[in-house]
KOLTI-849201 format. One record per residue (C-alpha): residue number from 1; residue in one letter; x, y, z. Coordinates in Angstrom, 3 decimals, m for minus. Example, Ala and Ser with C-alpha at 12.3 -4.5 7.8 and 13.67 -1.06 7.14 Angstrom:
<fivexs>
 resi resn       xx       yy       zz
    1    a   12.300   m4.500    7.800
    2    s   13.670   m1.060    7.140
</fivexs>
This chain:
<fivexs>
 resi resn       xx       yy       zz
    1    m    6.486    4.066  m35.701
    2    l    8.459    7.072  m34.837
    3    r    9.297    8.616  m31.681
    4    a   10.649   11.967  m30.529
    5    r   13.698   12.013  m28.424
    6    t   12.048   13.620  m25.578
    7    a   13.049   10.849  m22.677
    8    k   14.444    7.983  m22.595
    9    p   11.574    5.400  m23.408
   10    q   10.340    2.536  m20.738
   11    s    8.771   m0.221  m22.225
   12    s    5.294   m0.847  m20.872
   13    c    4.485   m4.178  m20.254
   14    r    0.994   m5.168  m18.828
   15    g   m0.829   m8.628  m18.854
   16    g   m3.953   m8.609  m19.931
   17    q   m6.614  m10.923  m18.577
   18    a   m6.831  m14.496  m20.453
   19    e  m10.057  m16.044  m20.560
   20    l  m10.337  m19.669  m19.965
   21    k  m12.102  m21.602  m22.614
   22    e  m10.801  m25.176  m21.764
   23    q  m13.707  m27.530  m22.424
   24    g  m12.417  m29.682  m20.148
   25    p  m12.805  m28.202  m16.970
   26    l  m16.009  m26.069  m17.850
   27    a  m17.586  m29.853  m18.929
   28    q  m16.425  m30.859  m15.113
   29    l  m18.152  m27.587  m13.493
   30    r  m21.181  m28.510  m15.665
   31    q  m21.401  m31.920  m14.443
   32    l  m21.030  m30.782  m10.795
   33    v  m23.832  m28.328  m11.277
   34    e  m25.968  m30.515  m13.209
   35    g  m25.455  m32.918  m10.325
   36    r  m23.757  m35.742  m12.719
   37    p  m21.178  m38.141  m11.326
   38    f  m17.371  m37.288  m12.819
   39    s  m14.066  m38.242  m11.278
   40    f  m12.691  m36.465   m8.926
   41    g   m8.919  m36.520   m9.415
   42    s   m9.398  m35.917  m13.289
   43    a  m11.261  m33.027  m12.270
   44    i   m8.432  m31.900  m10.239
   45    l   m5.975  m32.996  m12.615
   46    r   m7.787  m30.797  m15.581
   47    w   m8.768  m27.982  m13.560
   48    t   m4.675  m27.407  m12.232
   49    l   m3.620  m27.882  m15.536
   50    a   m5.827  m25.193  m16.723
   51    l   m5.422  m22.569  m13.733
   52    s   m1.522  m23.017  m14.151
   53    l   m0.601  m23.535  m18.138
   54    v   m3.352  m20.935  m19.543
   55    p   m1.993  m17.848  m17.186
   56    t    1.645  m19.254  m18.001
   57    a    1.126  m19.179  m21.596
   58    t   m0.498  m15.877  m21.290
   59    l    2.752  m14.658  m19.165
   60    a    4.788  m16.028  m21.674
   61    v    3.380  m14.448  m25.206
   62    q    3.083  m11.096  m22.660
   63    g    6.562  m11.625  m22.095
   64    y    7.956  m12.067  m25.338
   65    h    5.747   m9.268  m26.462
   66    c    7.989   m7.064  m23.778
   67    a   10.744   m8.190  m24.642
   68    s   10.480   m7.293  m28.048
   69    e    9.272   m4.391  m27.022
   70    a   12.124   m3.423  m24.911
   71    v   14.678   m5.013  m27.273
   72    t   13.111   m2.637  m30.297
   73    a   13.391    0.588  m27.827
   74    s   17.044   m0.404  m26.957
   75    i   18.119   m0.639  m30.704
   76    q   16.071    2.663  m31.546
   77    d   18.280    4.103  m28.754
   78    d   21.273    2.582  m30.015
   79    l   20.869    3.766  m33.462
   80    a   19.945    7.265  m32.104
   81    n   23.207    7.450  m31.128
   82    v   24.955    6.424  m33.527
   83    a   23.043    8.742  m35.941
   84    a   23.920   11.669  m33.253
   85    g   27.395   10.408  m33.368
   86    r   27.969   10.550  m37.083
   87    a   26.172   13.985  m37.461
   88    a   28.546   15.128  m34.662
   89    q   31.397   13.823  m36.571
   90    l   30.233   15.731  m39.783
   91    e   30.000   18.704  m38.026
   92    d   33.654   18.263  m36.559
   93    w   34.850   17.952  m40.120
   94    i   32.995   21.157  m41.165
   95    e   34.381   23.033  m38.407
   96    s   37.755   21.740  m38.954
   97    q   37.876   23.102  m42.385
   98    k   36.286   26.553  m41.309
   99    r   39.323   26.924  m38.905
  100    e   41.632   26.110  m41.773
  101    l   40.331   29.015  m44.045
  102    e   40.139   31.031  m41.009
  103    h   44.229   30.290  m40.753
  104    l   44.861   31.401  m44.274
  105    t   43.009   34.871  m43.469
  106    v   45.693   35.671  m40.946
  107    t   48.471   35.064  m43.347
  108    a   50.269   38.222  m44.012
  109    c   50.737   37.744  m48.050
  110    l   47.261   37.014  m49.115
  111    p   46.166   40.574  m48.198
  112    a   48.900   42.379  m49.703
  113    v   47.936   40.277  m52.947
  114    c   45.063   41.495  m52.855
  115    g   46.316   45.079  m52.665
  116    d   48.842   44.296  m55.457
  117    d   51.807   44.482  m53.414
  118    c   53.820   41.204  m52.859
  119    a   56.876   42.462  m51.887
  120    c   56.677   40.408  m48.911
  121    c   56.064   37.369  m50.470
  122    g   58.323   37.651  m53.342
  123    l   55.718   37.302  m55.932
  124    e   55.183   39.390  m59.348
  125    g   51.917   40.660  m60.373
  126    p   48.688   39.802  m58.277
  127    a   47.015   36.929  m60.144
  128    g   50.203   35.041  m60.945
  129    g   51.195   35.472  m57.422
  130    a   47.905   34.971  m55.883
  131    n   47.983   31.394  m58.126
  132    r   51.305   30.604  m56.720
  133    l   50.710   31.550  m53.108
  134    l   47.543   29.583  m53.102
  135    e   49.207   26.448  m54.871
  136    s   51.738   26.437  m51.876
  137    f   48.872   25.597  m49.726
  138    r   47.178   22.564  m52.119
  139    d   48.808   19.911  m50.026
  140    s   47.822   20.841  m46.612
  141    l   44.515   21.841  m47.638
  142    t   43.079   18.831  m48.565
  143    g   39.509   19.540  m47.464
  144    f   39.051   22.066  m50.141
  145    a   37.972   21.385  m54.094
  146    g   39.099   24.812  m55.061
  147    i   40.000   28.433  m53.474
  148    a   39.521   31.935  m54.897
  149    v   41.038   34.841  m53.607
  150    l   38.997   38.314  m54.236
  151    g   40.020   41.855  m53.837
  152    e   38.141   44.802  m52.268
  153    d   36.088   45.188  m55.297
  154    a   34.854   41.562  m55.181
  155    l   36.654   40.333  m58.372
  156    v   38.698   37.217  m58.348
  157    r   42.451   37.694  m58.045
  158    g   43.483   34.171  m58.147
  159    s   42.008   30.641  m57.924
  160    i   42.967   26.836  m57.666
  161    g   41.029   23.828  m58.197
  162    r   37.783   23.360  m58.961
  163    f   36.778   26.519  m57.857
  164    p   33.453   27.167  m59.840
  165    p   32.740   30.842  m61.967
  166    l   31.609   33.499  m59.927
  167    d   27.851   33.718  m60.758
  168    p   25.757   36.640  m59.715
  169    d   24.345   35.066  m56.548
  170    l   27.767   34.092  m55.144
  171    a   29.608   37.506  m56.459
  172    a   26.466   39.191  m54.155
  173    r   27.418   37.067  m51.183
  174    a   31.104   38.077  m51.551
  175    r   29.932   41.886  m51.647
  176    e   28.089   41.241  m48.854
  177    l   30.626   39.390  m46.598
  178    l   33.128   42.644  m47.818
  179    e   30.449   45.098  m46.535
  180    q   30.255   43.740  m43.336
  181    g   31.754   45.749  m40.497
  182    r   31.929   42.869  m37.842
  183    p   35.234   41.303  m37.048
  184    a   36.437   38.463  m39.686
  185    g   34.861   35.273  m39.373
  186    v   33.849   32.413  m41.780
  187    s   30.448   31.893  m43.389
  188    l   29.059   28.630  m45.356
  189    w   26.828   29.146  m47.932
  190    r   25.326   26.558  m50.526
  191    n   25.863   27.000  m54.071
  192    g   23.965   25.230  m56.930
  193    p   21.618   22.808  m56.796
  194    e   23.673   19.852  m55.176
  195    p   22.515   19.759  m51.459
  196    l   26.065   19.123  m50.355
  197    q   27.561   22.104  m52.684
  198    r   28.889   24.379  m50.015
  199    i   31.089   27.400  m50.256
  200    a   33.261   28.920  m47.327
  201    g   33.909   32.727  m46.986
  202    a   36.084   34.364  m45.038
  203    r   37.054   38.864  m45.220
  204    l   40.446   39.480  m45.487
  205    v   41.452   42.389  m43.535
  206    g   44.476   44.962  m44.351
  207    k   47.078   46.776  m42.492
  208    d   44.703   49.233  m41.664
  209    g   41.643   47.128  m40.766
  210    q   39.865   47.572  m43.440
  211    a   38.308   45.010  m45.846
  212    a   40.904   44.249  m48.227
  213    g   39.016   41.418  m50.066
  214    a   37.728   37.697  m49.256
  215    l   38.858   34.189  m49.368
  216    l   36.199   31.443  m50.822
  217    a   36.609   27.853  m51.005
  218    l   34.553   25.222  m51.991
  219    l   34.436   22.395  m49.655
  220    d   34.706   18.807  m50.933
  221    f   32.137   17.000  m49.105
  222    g   32.356   13.710  m51.168
  223    a   35.304   11.409  m49.428
  224    p   34.553   12.597  m45.730
  225    a   31.083   12.406  m46.148
  226    a   30.942    8.771  m47.839
  227    r   33.820    7.562  m45.286
  228    i   31.595    8.619  m42.228
  229    l   28.374    7.549  m43.500
  230    r   29.498    4.306  m44.780
  231    r   31.067    3.160  m41.747
  232    e   29.682   m0.287  m40.456
  233    t   30.033    0.023  m37.192
  234    g   26.835   m0.144  m35.158
  235    l   24.797   m0.903  m38.219
  236    g   25.491   m4.652  m38.570
  237    s   25.324   m6.600  m41.974
  238    s   22.099   m4.616  m43.018
  239    g   22.778   m1.113  m42.040
  240    s   23.043    2.039  m44.086
  241    a   23.621    5.778  m43.324
  242    f   22.900    8.315  m45.570
  243    l   21.779   12.050  m45.307
  244    v   18.303   13.685  m46.184
  245    t   16.847   17.002  m46.809
  246    p   13.949   18.279  m45.125
  247    d   11.431   17.077  m47.655
  248    g   12.135   13.484  m47.327
  249    r   14.683   13.383  m50.171
  250    r   17.730   10.837  m49.652
  251    v   21.157   12.320  m50.550
  252    e   23.836   10.074  m51.403
  253    a   27.537   11.240  m51.166
  254    a   29.800   10.408  m53.858
  255    a   33.081    8.823  m52.865
  256    d   35.171   10.200  m56.096
  257    g   35.931   13.510  m54.129
  258    a   33.758   15.740  m56.625
  259    g   31.465   16.368  m53.758
  260    a   28.924   15.651  m55.785
  261    a   25.428   13.903  m54.742
  262    r   22.388   11.608  m56.170
  263    v   19.007   12.505  m54.691
  264    r   16.351   10.001  m54.589
  265    l   12.679    9.626  m52.258
  266    a   13.581    8.397  m48.780
  267    g   10.398    6.010  m48.126
  268    d    7.952    7.075  m45.619
  269    l   10.924    8.654  m43.504
  270    v    9.696   12.346  m44.087
  271    k    7.077   11.968  m41.272
  272    g    9.563   11.179  m38.972
  273    l   11.004   14.695  m40.157
  274    q    7.912   16.526  m39.776
  275    a    7.807   15.089  m36.292
  276    k   11.286   16.133  m35.270
  277    a   11.812   12.117  m33.998
  278    d   15.133   10.701  m33.098
  279    s   14.283    7.345  m33.795
  280    g   11.304    4.581  m34.713
  281    i   10.614    2.011  m37.447
  282    w    9.100    2.978  m40.955
  283    r    9.206    1.465  m44.132
  284    d   12.371    2.625  m46.850
  285    a   12.624    3.569  m50.271
  286    e   12.543   m0.240  m51.217
  287    g    9.364   m1.106  m48.989
  288    r   11.169   m2.855  m46.447
  289    r   10.437   m2.482  m42.274
  290    v   13.748   m1.012  m41.018
  291    v   14.436    0.438  m37.715
  292    g   16.632    3.635  m37.429
  293    g   17.606    6.891  m35.829
  294    i   17.879   10.652  m36.799
  295    a   20.066   13.184  m35.923
  296    p   20.316   16.840  m37.540
  297    v   23.047   18.586  m39.052
  298    p   22.456   21.990  m38.706
  299    s   25.356   22.950  m40.832
  300    l   24.291   21.630  m43.876
  301    g   20.460   21.882  m43.013
  302    l   19.999   18.105  m43.540
  303    s   19.290   15.324  m41.290
  304    l   21.474   12.069  m41.113
  305    v   19.428    8.820  m41.071
  306    v   20.923    5.502  m40.076
  307    e   18.739    2.426  m40.919
  308    r   19.027   m1.387  m40.143
  309    d   16.598   m4.101  m41.778
  310    y   14.282   m4.925  m38.678
  311    r   14.437   m8.676  m38.611
  312    d   18.201   m8.257  m39.002
  313    a   18.220   m6.010  m35.778
  314    l   16.101   m8.289  m33.724
  315    d   17.653  m11.571  m35.242
  316    w   17.985  m12.945  m32.079
  317    l   14.215  m12.912  m30.994
  318    p   13.199  m16.205  m32.560
  319    i   15.823  m17.540  m30.478
  320    l   14.559  m16.156  m27.265
  321    a   11.089  m17.667  m28.910
  322    r   12.522  m21.355  m28.984
  323    r   14.006  m20.705  m25.878
  324    a   10.476  m19.669  m24.129
  325    l    8.704  m22.619  m25.852
  326    v   11.168  m25.332  m24.452
  327    v   10.641  m23.602  m21.061
  328    g    7.166  m23.786  m21.236
  329    a    7.035  m27.342  m22.474
  330    l    9.392  m28.397  m19.442
  331    a    7.183  m26.097  m17.174
  332    a    4.073  m27.695  m18.965
  333    i    5.514  m31.298  m17.920
  334    a    6.471  m30.446  m14.627
  335    v    2.701  m28.959  m14.093
  336    f    1.479  m31.962  m15.720
  337    l    3.542  m33.908  m13.244
  338    f    2.788  m32.222  m10.244
  339    s   m0.830  m31.866  m10.680
  340    r   m1.145  m35.531  m11.354
  341    f    0.413  m36.284   m8.253
  342    m   m1.852  m33.752   m6.035
  343    a   m4.818  m35.411   m7.987
  344    k   m4.184  m38.684   m6.592
  345    r   m2.862  m37.309   m3.174
  346    l   m6.346  m35.976   m2.684
  347    s   m8.224  m38.256   m4.213
  348    r   m6.855  m41.085   m2.373
  349    p   m8.284  m40.268    1.425
  350    l  m12.016  m40.070   m0.937
  351    q  m11.185  m43.787   m2.010
  352    a  m10.265  m44.562    1.318
  353    l  m13.597  m42.986    2.973
  354    a  m15.403  m45.006   m0.372
  355    d  m13.801  m48.225    0.827
  356    v  m15.099  m48.099    4.289
  357    a  m18.609  m46.852    3.565
  358    r  m18.584  m50.055    0.917
  359    g  m17.038  m52.194    3.905
  360    i  m20.121  m50.777    6.163
  361    s  m22.570  m51.808    3.412
  362    a  m21.218  m55.255    3.380
  363    g  m21.812  m55.846    6.767
  364    d  m18.390  m55.002    8.528
  365    t  m19.671  m52.929   11.181
  366    a  m15.969  m52.449   12.845
  367    a  m14.819  m50.880    9.530
  368    h  m12.931  m47.235   10.429
  369    v  m11.612  m44.696    8.274
  370    p   m7.157  m45.182    8.464
  371    e   m4.544  m42.288    9.558
  372    m   m4.528  m39.433    7.052
  373    a   m1.322  m37.296    6.325
  374    a   m3.284  m33.730    6.347
  375    a   m4.821  m32.027    9.074
  376    e   m8.205  m31.288    7.791
  377    l   m8.366  m34.903    6.266
  378    q   m7.299  m36.215    9.809
  379    d  m10.356  m33.766   11.106
  380    v  m12.405  m35.652    8.760
  381    r  m11.236  m38.667    9.604
  382    t  m11.696  m38.246   13.538
  383    a  m15.113  m36.826   12.828
  384    l  m16.224  m40.092   10.393
  385    n  m14.814  m42.744   12.942
  386    d  m16.650  m41.010   16.024
  387    m  m19.948  m41.172   14.338
  388    l  m18.924  m44.961   13.171
  389    d  m18.554  m45.587   16.915
  390    a  m21.795  m43.875   17.619
  391    l  m23.616  m45.410   15.163
  392    q  m22.456  m49.179   16.456
  393    q  m23.342  m48.028   19.621
  394    s  m26.852  m46.741   18.844
  395    r  m26.912  m50.031   16.826
  396    v  m26.083  m51.985   20.241
  397    q  m28.323  m49.870   21.735
  398    l  m31.276  m50.447   19.403
  399    a  m30.733  m54.095   19.646
  400    q  m31.113  m53.890   23.255
  401    s  m33.885  m51.968   23.074
  402    a  m35.740  m54.267   20.414
  403    a  m34.984  m57.423   23.015
  404    l  m36.320  m55.142   25.996
  405    a  m39.533  m54.361   23.936
  406    a  m39.925  m58.121   23.434
  407    v  m39.466  m58.667   27.031
  408    g  m41.652  m56.169   28.022
  409    e  m44.438  m57.255   25.635
  410    l  m43.960  m60.502   26.850
  411    s  m44.146  m59.411   30.518
  412    s  m47.202  m57.550   30.289
  413    s  m48.966  m60.406   28.535
  414    i  m47.438  m62.424   31.417
  415    v  m48.586  m60.089   34.078
  416    h  m51.535  m59.748   33.149
  417    e  m52.305  m63.725   33.323
  418    m  m50.771  m64.183   36.738
  419    r  m52.758  m61.054   38.209
  420    n  m56.142  m62.728   38.492
  421    p  m55.050  m65.989   40.148
  422    l  m52.924  m64.039   42.214
  423    s  m55.873  m62.039   43.466
  424    s  m57.487  m65.198   44.514
  425    v  m54.522  m66.405   46.364
  426    k  m54.249  m63.465   48.482
  427    m  m57.798  m63.573   48.972
  428    n  m57.565  m67.272   50.329
  429    l  m54.175  m66.485   52.603
  430    q  m55.936  m63.788   54.107
  431    a  m59.095  m65.653   54.698
  432    l  m56.974  m68.612   55.923
  433    r  m55.147  m66.373   58.240
  434    r  m58.266  m65.543   60.296
  435    r  m59.339  m69.096   60.544
  436    v  m55.824  m69.684   62.209
  437    a  m55.530  m66.470   64.321
  438    g  m55.513  m68.711   67.608
  439    d  m52.558  m70.747   66.257
  440    p  m49.283  m68.964   66.595
  441    v  m47.561  m71.398   64.348
  442    h  m49.911  m71.415   61.518
  443    a  m50.604  m67.829   61.753
  444    e  m46.987  m66.966   61.168
  445    l  m46.952  m69.208   58.566
  446    a  m49.848  m67.520   56.759
  447    e  m48.454  m63.716   57.222
  448    i  m45.537  m65.454   55.764
  449    a  m47.311  m66.764   52.843
  450    e  m49.382  m63.459   52.431
  451    q  m45.584  m61.167   52.455
  452    q  m44.410  m63.496   49.722
  453    a  m47.754  m62.961   47.781
  454    a  m47.379  m59.239   48.279
  455    r  m43.661  m59.173   46.865
  456    i  m44.914  m60.980   43.985
  457    e  m47.633  m58.793   43.227
  458    r  m44.822  m55.660   43.873
  459    i  m42.445  m57.485   41.356
  460    l  m45.331  m57.912   38.683
  461    g  m46.259  m54.342   38.858
  462    d  m42.389  m53.243   38.011
  463    l  m42.356  m55.722   35.083
  464    l  m45.549  m53.772   34.008
  465    d  m44.408  m50.313   34.264
  466    f  m41.051  m51.621   32.728
  467    g  m42.760  m53.113   29.782
  468    k  m45.246  m50.334   28.945
  469    p  m44.277  m47.390   26.675
  470    f  m43.845  m44.284   28.634
  471    q  m45.904  m40.975   27.822
  472    v  m44.312  m37.781   28.853
  473    a  m46.682  m35.034   30.119
  474    r  m44.663  m31.958   30.445
  475    r  m46.204  m28.722   32.519
  476    r  m45.398  m26.079   34.406
  477    t  m44.316  m27.350   38.212
  478    t  m42.411  m26.268   40.857
  479    l  m39.364  m28.129   42.449
  480    d  m41.371  m28.647   45.866
  481    e  m44.335  m30.307   44.060
  482    i  m41.340  m33.125   42.614
  483    v  m39.516  m33.412   46.008
  484    r  m42.785  m33.972   48.145
  485    a  m44.185  m36.418   45.639
  486    a  m40.584  m38.546   45.695
  487    w  m39.835  m37.901   49.547
  488    g  m43.457  m39.376   50.592
  489    s  m42.843  m42.473   48.938
  490    v  m39.820  m43.285   51.051
  491    e  m40.621  m41.878   54.498
  492    g  m41.668  m44.402   56.048
  493    l  m38.996  m47.156   54.844
  494    a  m36.626  m44.266   56.016
  495    r  m38.151  m44.660   59.680
  496    q  m38.013  m48.115   59.208
  497    r  m34.521  m48.635   58.815
  498    n  m33.493  m45.822   60.969
  499    v  m31.901  m43.272   57.697
  500    a  m32.333  m39.749   57.938
  501    l  m33.300  m37.829   54.631
  502    v  m31.705  m34.648   54.010
  503    h  m32.840  m32.208   51.312
  504    c  m30.526  m29.781   50.069
  505    a  m30.836  m26.799   47.196
  506    e  m27.518  m25.152   46.485
  507    a  m29.491  m22.323   44.343
  508    t  m32.919  m20.613   44.275
  509    i  m34.747  m22.691   41.601
  510    p  m37.671  m20.966   39.467
  511    e  m40.348  m22.895   37.921
  512    l  m39.569  m25.896   36.010
  513    f  m40.742  m27.132   32.837
  514    t  m41.211  m31.024   33.188
  515    d  m43.274  m34.331   33.889
  516    p  m43.267  m34.067   37.482
  517    e  m44.714  m37.807   38.265
  518    r  m42.198  m39.327   36.390
  519    l  m39.384  m37.233   37.516
  520    a  m40.691  m37.837   41.016
  521    q  m40.868  m41.855   40.129
  522    a  m37.266  m41.529   39.204
  523    l  m35.951  m39.825   42.452
  524    e  m37.971  m42.427   44.364
  525    n  m36.370  m45.556   42.853
  526    l  m33.119  m43.304   43.422
  527    l  m33.752  m42.605   47.003
  528    k  m35.266  m46.055   47.632
  529    n  m32.144  m47.475   46.570
  530    a  m30.161  m45.273   48.828
  531    v  m31.989  m45.853   51.914
  532    e  m31.809  m49.789   51.643
  533    a  m27.891  m49.644   50.687
  534    s  m27.410  m47.490   54.100
  535    p  m26.590  m48.499   57.284
  536    a  m29.151  m47.578   60.375
  537    g  m28.265  m44.374   61.607
  538    q  m26.965  m43.171   58.436
  539    e  m28.204  m40.357   56.150
  540    v  m29.231  m40.119   52.473
  541    r  m28.798  m36.705   51.227
  542    l  m30.750  m35.292   47.865
  543    t  m29.144  m32.337   46.284
  544    i  m30.387  m29.738   43.772
  545    s  m28.172  m27.362   41.894
  546    a  m28.142  m25.481   38.611
  547    p  m24.792  m26.570   36.953
  548    p  m22.956  m24.312   34.000
  549    g  m23.839  m26.044   31.006
  550    p  m26.781  m25.446   28.498
  551    r  m29.274  m23.301   29.423
  552    g  m31.897  m23.894   32.336
  553    t  m29.793  m27.260   33.206
  554    i  m30.803  m29.011   36.492
  555    a  m29.089  m31.304   38.252
  556    f  m30.152  m34.058   41.084
  557    e  m27.603  m35.755   43.318
  558    v  m28.489  m38.804   45.692
  559    e  m25.763  m39.679   48.207
  560    d  m25.671  m42.535   50.517
  561    r  m23.421  m43.863   52.938
  562    g  m23.741  m47.892   52.171
  563    p  m20.539  m49.847   50.728
  564    g  m20.409  m48.307   47.497
  565    l  m20.539  m49.540   43.835
  566    p  m18.467  m53.018   42.800
  567    r  m16.169  m52.006   40.033
  568    a  m17.687  m55.188   38.505
  569    n  m21.327  m54.238   38.466
  570    r  m20.709  m50.301   37.703
  571    e  m21.630  m51.330   33.827
  572    r  m24.560  m53.463   34.714
  573    l  m26.193  m51.025   36.876
  574    f  m28.699  m49.734   34.616
  575    q  m29.411  m53.223   32.924
  576    p  m32.961  m54.689   33.416
  577    f  m33.168  m57.518   36.069
  578    f  m29.817  m56.889   36.997
  579    t  m29.466  m56.329   41.133
  580    s  m27.291  m57.257   43.833
  581    k  m29.421  m56.809   46.705
  582    e  m31.154  m59.402   47.915
  583    g  m35.463  m59.494   47.154
  584    g  m34.673  m56.686   44.722
  585    t  m36.064  m57.238   40.979
  586    g  m33.642  m55.352   38.727
  587    l  m35.666  m52.867   37.517
  588    g  m35.593  m49.813   39.751
  589    l  m32.603  m48.249   38.286
  590    a  m33.609  m49.053   34.782
  591    n  m37.085  m47.757   35.046
  592    a  m34.952  m44.359   36.389
  593    r  m32.871  m44.537   33.358
  594    k  m35.646  m45.023   30.695
  595    i  m37.369  m41.907   32.754
  596    v  m34.968  m39.375   32.320
  597    e  m33.564  m40.400   28.981
  598    l  m37.536  m39.779   27.779
  599    l  m37.249  m36.502   29.386
  600    g  m33.830  m35.645   27.682
  601    g  m31.532  m35.800   30.216
  602    g  m28.960  m38.148   31.531
  603    i  m28.242  m40.651   34.617
  604    e  m24.829  m41.658   35.996
  605    a  m23.537  m43.466   39.028
  606    r  m19.843  m42.942   41.084
  607    d  m18.381  m43.709   44.219
  608    r  m18.726  m41.360   47.099
  609    a  m15.463  m39.980   48.469
  610    g  m15.333  m41.326   52.288
  611    g  m17.566  m44.146   51.306
  612    g  m21.113  m44.762   49.822
  613    a  m22.280  m44.159   45.924
  614    v  m23.824  m40.674   44.636
  615    f  m26.316  m41.269   41.559
  616    r  m26.527  m37.554   39.501
  617    i  m29.372  m37.007   37.015
  618    v  m28.913  m33.948   34.907
  619    l  m31.738  m32.470   32.929
  620    p  m31.222  m29.681   30.287
  621    g  m33.530  m26.875   29.389
  622    v  m36.161  m27.393   32.440
  623    l  m35.782  m24.068   34.320
  624    r  m36.577  m20.732   33.359
  625    a  m40.593  m20.288   33.138
  626    e  m40.289  m17.890   30.204
  627    a  m38.919  m21.220   28.091
  628    a  m41.178  m23.213   29.656
  629    v  m44.153  m21.393   28.204
  630    a  m42.628  m20.781   24.686
  631    a  m41.845  m24.672   24.383
  632    g  m45.726  m25.397   25.829
  633    r  m47.140  m23.239   23.047
  634    r  m44.908  m24.789   20.633
</fivexs>
């Protein structure tokens, strides 16, 4: 894995999608789909653990991978910088040796030596003088293994150190240097098969400005290269630095100062050299996985490589992994405890609901759901308690209805048994009344007896009406038809008691869809009670309106100017056989309520402001002829 130094690498870290394979939650989900019972608290615990630990583990693994990638990229950058720095040190050393050699070219005596004129230096003879002159510079020229002076004919005039023999190739390069017309400078050539064998050459210029000879020096790469390459700074305990050839051969500089080299293959590093990478991960010559940096050394035509063992470079990643495992374990424990707490917290209200349900099943009709913390659970509690209250009320009403049904059935049988004897009594009373018509005293007694028989007959009729089930027959009708039917039944009673009847409609009422006979009967009972409760000279008002509410709602209000409703009697007003009126049967209001409820409405009573009472009937869905027609079709 090699990369070029085109831009600073950015570690890329993208988490993948983790596939949930936890059998526990899937089993719970399967039980839920199949309708099998399971523990809600256990399901919450398992699902919470699955939905938290699996992503956490995935993020942990992905985080470790990203960290290792980032650390590897950072180490590659560091090693690339180390390689570039050491390559620059080699280049600086070569440049310094070039400057030293160039300094010799401007020494006045060397051109004179090359021209057999050494008077300025006090030397005798060209060769011996040149040798002795060069020997005087040996102590200061430590970077050269050997130096030679060539005349303008490219022949050696003198040499010191280990300067190699002037072979044809080197002589050709020297003549080429002498023939150059450019200003004096230093050239660097490779000499021989050794990769580090380099000769530096500089042209000597005489007083006339022409080439007077050349100065050649064999560079001593051994000691400086070994010193630079073997420095441990930035390489750790397993690092190494070396030079490689373009074809991937590893060059190891000798430290004995001879400038020799040993060459061997550098593993698969050649791929990085070919790609001109600056760092990467590869296998070295021993097959070890290493991470390293590469930097070119242009003066030598080589590349400087630094390597470090991959495991040694990333030795702290196992520590990071252990820490991540510890943190993950602590997170798992925390998630488990939190999940268990939340499971109990969420299942506790359900357990409370189950306890209430079991209590109701055991006969505890007063059982209610206790207070709950969460707002949503509190809404559930309120709804369930309201339902329980409604059920309790319905149970009471059902019991009352059952009792009333039994009473009604009994009353019906009693009425049928009493009507025939009562008819005979009435007929006999009428005959006796005719026989005693001339006797005022007995005639009055006969009239009283006949009135009481009629009253008994009326009571029996009310009992029969209350006891038998009503059949509702809805049809399209008008408000006038209903009001006339109710009005006509009480007009005579109102005139007799000197009470005025007033009818008021607050809105234009279209056709109705209801049972006109039953509704008129309910209104008749309310109007009759109002007339009987009103003093002479007062009025009873019937008000009809369409109040806001459900579509098609109509309201009837009957107001009187009587004594009002005693507070103690309000809850019992519509109970059968309850009456506070002398001679009353207690069935008028009960029948009115029964009729209104069969028609789908409601009835209520309240005191009237200024005295008297108000009875209000509200019937939804009886307006709008089109709705009535549609309902009639259904």
